C-alpha positions in Angstrom: 0.4 20.2 15.0 -1.7 21.5 12.2 -4.1 18.9 10.9 -3.9 18.2 7.2 -7.3 16.6 6.8 -10.6 16.1 8.5 -13.3 13.4 8.3 -16.4 14.2 6.4 -19.8 12.5 6.8 -20.1 8.8 6.7 -20.5 7.9 3.1 -20.4 4.2 2.6 -20.7 1.3 5.1 -19.5 3.5 8.0 -16.5 4.8 6.1 -15.6 8.5 6.3 -14.3 10.5 3.3 -11.3 12.6 4.0 -11.0 16.3 3.1 -7.8 18.2 2.9 -7.4 21.2 5.3 -4.2 22.5 3.7 -2.2 22.3 0.5 0.6 19.8 0.2 2.6 17.9 -2.4 2.5 14.1 -2.9 5.6 12.0 -3.9 4.1 11.9 -7.4 4.5 15.6 -7.7 0.8 16.2 -7.7 -0.7 18.8 -5.3 -3.5 18.1 -2.8 -5.3 21.4 -2.4 -7.2 22.6 0.6 -10.8 21.4 0.2 -9.9 18.4 -2.0 -11.7 15.2 -1.1 -9.7 12.0 -0.6 -10.6 8.4 -0.2 -12.3 6.5 2.6 -11.2 5.5 6.1 -12.7 3.8 9.2 -11.2 6.7 11.3 -8.3 9.0 11.9 -6.2 6.1 13.1 -5.9 4.9 9.4 -4.1 8.0 8.0 -1.4 10.0 9.8 -1.9 13.7 10.1 1.9 14.1 9.7 3.9 13.8 6.5 2.3 13.9 3.0 0.6 10.5 3.0 -2.8 10.5 1.3 -5.7 8.4 0.1 -6.7 9.3 -3.4 -10.0 10.3 -4.9 -11.4 12.9 -7.2 -9.0 13.0 -10.1 -8.1 10.8 -13.1 -5.3 9.0 -11.2 -6.8 9.0 -7.7 -10.1 7.2 -7.1 -12.2 5.6 -4.4 -9.5 3.9 -2.4 -10.1 2.6 1.1 -7.9 2.2 4.2 -9.7 0.2 6.9 -9.5 -1.9 10.0 -6.2 -1.2 11.9 -4.3 -0.4 8.7 -2.0 2.6 9.0 -0.6 5.0 6.4 2.3 7.1 7.5 5.1 9.4 6.1 4.6 10.0 2.4 2.8 6.9 1.4 0.0 7.0 -1.2 -3.0 4.7 -1.8 -5.0 5.5 -5.0 -6.7 4.1 -8.0 -9.4 2.0 -6.2 -6.8 0.2 -4.1 -7.5 -1.1 -0.6 -5.3 -1.3 2.5 -6.9 -3.3 5.3 -6.3 -5.5 8.4 -3.2 -4.5 10.3 -1.2 -3.5 7.2 1.3 -0.7 7.4 2.3 1.6 4.5 5.1 4.0 5.3 8.1 6.0 4.0 7.4 6.6 0.3 5.4 3.4 -0.5 2.7 3.5 -3.1 -0.4 1.2 -3.8 -2.4 2.0 -6.9 -4.4 0.6 -9.8 -6.8 -1.8 -8.0 -4.2 -3.3 -5.7 -4.6 -4.7 -2.2 -2.4 -4.6 0.9 -3.9 -6.6 3.7 -3.3 -8.8 6.8 0.0 -7.8 8.6 1.8 -6.8 5.4 4.3 -3.9 5.6 5.3 -1.7 2.6 8.2 0.7 3.2 11.3 2.3 1.6 9.8 3.3 -1.8 8.1 0.0 -2.5 5.2 -0.1 -5.0 2.3 -2.5 -5.6 0.1 -1.8 -8.6 -1.9 -3.4 -11.5 -4.3 -5.6 -9.5 -1.5 -7.0 -7.4 -1.9 -8.3 -3.8 0.5 -8.0 -0.8 -0.9 -10.0 2.1 -0.3 -12.1 5.2 3.0 -11.1 6.9 4.7 -10.1 3.6 7.2 -7.3 3.6 8.1 -5.1 0.7 11.0 -2.7 1.0 14.0 -1.1 -0.6 12.4 -0.1 -3.9 10.8 -3.5 -4.6 7.8 -3.7 -7.0 4.8 -6.0 -7.4 2.8 -5.3 -10.5 0.5 -6.8 -13.1 -1.4 -9.4 -11.0 1.5 -10.4 -8.8 0.8 -11.9 -5.4 3.2 -11.5 -2.4 1.9 -13.5 0.6 2.7 -15.6 3.7 6.0 -14.5 5.2 7.6 -13.5 1.9 10.1 -10.6 1.8 10.9 -8.6 -1.2 13.9 -6.1 -0.9 16.8 -4.5 -2.7 15.1 -3.6 -6.0 13.4 -7.0 -6.5 10.5 -7.3 -8.9 7.4 -9.6 -9.2 5.0 -9.2 -12.1 2.9 -10.9 -14.8 0.9 -13.2 -12.5 3.9 -14.3 -10.5 3.4 -15.6 -6.9 5.9 -15.1 -4.1 4.8 -16.9 -1.0 5.7 -18.9 2.1 9.0 -17.8 3.5 10.5 -16.8 0.2 13.0 -14.0 0.1 13.6 -12.0 -3.1 16.5 -9.6 -3.0 19.3 -7.9 -5.0 17.5 -7.1 -8.2 15.9 -10.6 -8.5 12.8 -10.9 -10.7 9.8 -13.2 -10.8 7.7 -12.8 -14.0 5.5 -14.6 -16.5 3.5 -16.9 -14.1 6.6 -17.7 -11.9 5.9 -19.3 -8.5 8.5 -18.8 -5.8 7.6 -20.6 -2.5 9.8 -21.6 0.4 7.9 -23.9 2.8 10.6 -24.5 5.5 10.9 -21.9 8.2 13.8 -19.5 8.0 15.7 -21.4 10.7 15.5 -24.6 8.7 13.8 -26.6 11.4 10.9 -27.9 9.3 
């Protein structure tokens, strides 16, 4: 397997900056060129050498983003715009975190899901199937967003809440389910 990036020198608190070793295209249509610098990682375990996943830096859209801890980026996922992926979080498929967003804990983003605009996905939350969290939304606990669901404008989706089938939380909405999914609490 031909490597797509290498780690450069330690630049900040033991983080390494990534550097592209070949040209490839991101899901946004933008090109990463051989020699381009990317964001920061703890090590190679944070960013797959396969697919077109990338941690942005060095252009107007892509900035000092960080993937740390045991967090993993795979497939064609992108983290950019000063966003952070940490803990045991997983970003895969065509998921995208940008514009000062955070994905942390054991959160999973997959299947074209997007978090942006200072939003947070944390805990054991799962976002999939084209779901979006934007404009200061918080998705946490064991919450699941799927099937084109949307959370934005300071909304909070937490606990064991499930949003699906084009559902929308907006304008300071709070959606919390406190019983477990089996209904035993």
